N, C-alpha and C positions, 0 to 999 in steps of 0.2 A: 626570513622565515627561517625556523628551525623543529626537524622534527626528531622527537626520542623515537627509538622506533626497538619496542622488545620485541624479539620471535617468544611466539606462546602458543602452549597447547590450548589453550583457553582462558578467555579473560571477558568480564563483564562489570558494568556501570550499573549504579545505583542513584536517583534521587529519589529523599524523600522516600524512604525504606521500597520502592519500588524498582524493579530492573527494569531498565529503557534499551540496552543494549546489550548484544552477547553473542561469543561467535567461539568457536573452533579453532583448530589450527589455524593461525596466521599470524597477524602484526597486531598489537596495540601500539597506536600511534597516539604520540601527544603531541600537539602542535603547540607551537607560540607563533605568533606573530607582529609585526613591529608596523610601523606607521608607514616605512620603505617601504612595504612589500605589496606585493602586485598580483595579477590574475597571470601574468606572464612567467612570475618567479614561480606561482606555484605550480604552474603546468612541469616547468622543470624540475619542482621537488617531487610531484607525484612518480613520473617518469623513472626519475632514478629509482625511488623509493621500490614500486614496482616492477620494475627490472632488476631489482639486489639478487644477486644469486647467493643464498646463504641456507639455504636446507638443503641436509644430506640425499645424495645421490645412494644409487644401490651399493656403489662401493664405500660408504661412507666418505664420500667426499663433499666439501661444502661446495654444491654445483647448482644445485634448483633455484628456479624463482618461485614469484607465490602462485602464479598461472600452473608452472607445472607440478603443485603436489596440492592444486583445488583450494589452498588458503584465501582465509577470509582477512577483513579490516576491520577492527574495532578505534575509532578516531576520538580523542580525546582534547578539547580546548585546554591549554593548561599555561597563561600568561607566565606564570614561574617561569617558564623556563627563559624570561629575558630578565631572572635577578642579577642584581649589579651588587655584589659584595666586597668592593674594595674598600667601602669605608663603613669603618663602625663593623657593629653586630647586628645590624637589621638590615633586610634589604631594601633596594631600591629597585623600582619596577619601570620607574620612569622611560626604558626602553620597550616596553611592552606598546602597543596599540591602542588606540582610543577604542573603547569597548562597540561602538556602530558598525565602523569601515572593518575592525576586524572580525564581528558577527559575520557580516556579509562574506569576508574571503574564507571563513568556517565554512561556512554555508556551500559556496563554489566547491571548494578541495573535494568536500562529502562528494557533490553532483559531479564531480569529474572523475574521479574515483570510481563511480558507478558506472562509469564507461568499460572500465578494460579490468575491473573485481565483479563477479557476482554477487557476493555476499556482501555488504558494507553497513555494519553497524556505526553508531555516534553515542559521545555523551549531548548532556544539553550545556550550550554555551554558558557561560556565569552562571554555572548554579553550581552548590556543593554538592560534589561527586564520593560517592565511595565507588574505587577502582579496583576490582579483585583481578589479579592476574596471575597463571601458572606459566612462568617463565620456565621457555626450553631450551635448558643449554648450563646456564643463564646466556644468552645472544641478543646483547642491544648494541645498538649504531646510532651513532649522531650524525644526523646532517644539517651542516647549519650553510646557506645560502651562500653569506660571505665568504665562506671556504670550499664551497662547488662553484661557482660561475664566475 
C-alpha cells in the first residue's frame, strides 16, 4: 500500500465538473493499493499517517500532528502510484490491485480514518477526477507499506 501525503492549506476533487470533496488545512492523500494489501496493512498505514508530526508549532518547529491543528483529510484513490517504469516509456500497472478488492479496501480506509479524524472527504474510486491542491510548504511524504513494516 502506498500513501502520497501532501500537507495542504486546501484541496478539492471534482468529477464531471462537480465538486465531490473539499477540505481546508490538512492532508490530501493519494492512495495506491496492491493485490497483497490487507485491512491490517491499511490500519498500520492510517495510524502512521494521522500521527505524523509535520505541522509547525508556535516556535516554527515541525512538531504537530493532524489532530493538533484540527486538520482534515481528502483521500483520493490513485492506482498509478504502482506504475512500473523500468521497461520502455509506457508505464505498466500490473502491480496495482484489481478494481473490486481495491475499491473495498479504499472504502475501508475512508471509514477507518473517520474514526480518528472529524472531517474526511474523498474522491470517487475509478473516476476521472480533477484534484486541486494548495500545497503548504510544499511538504510531501511518501509512505510505502513495504518500506515501513
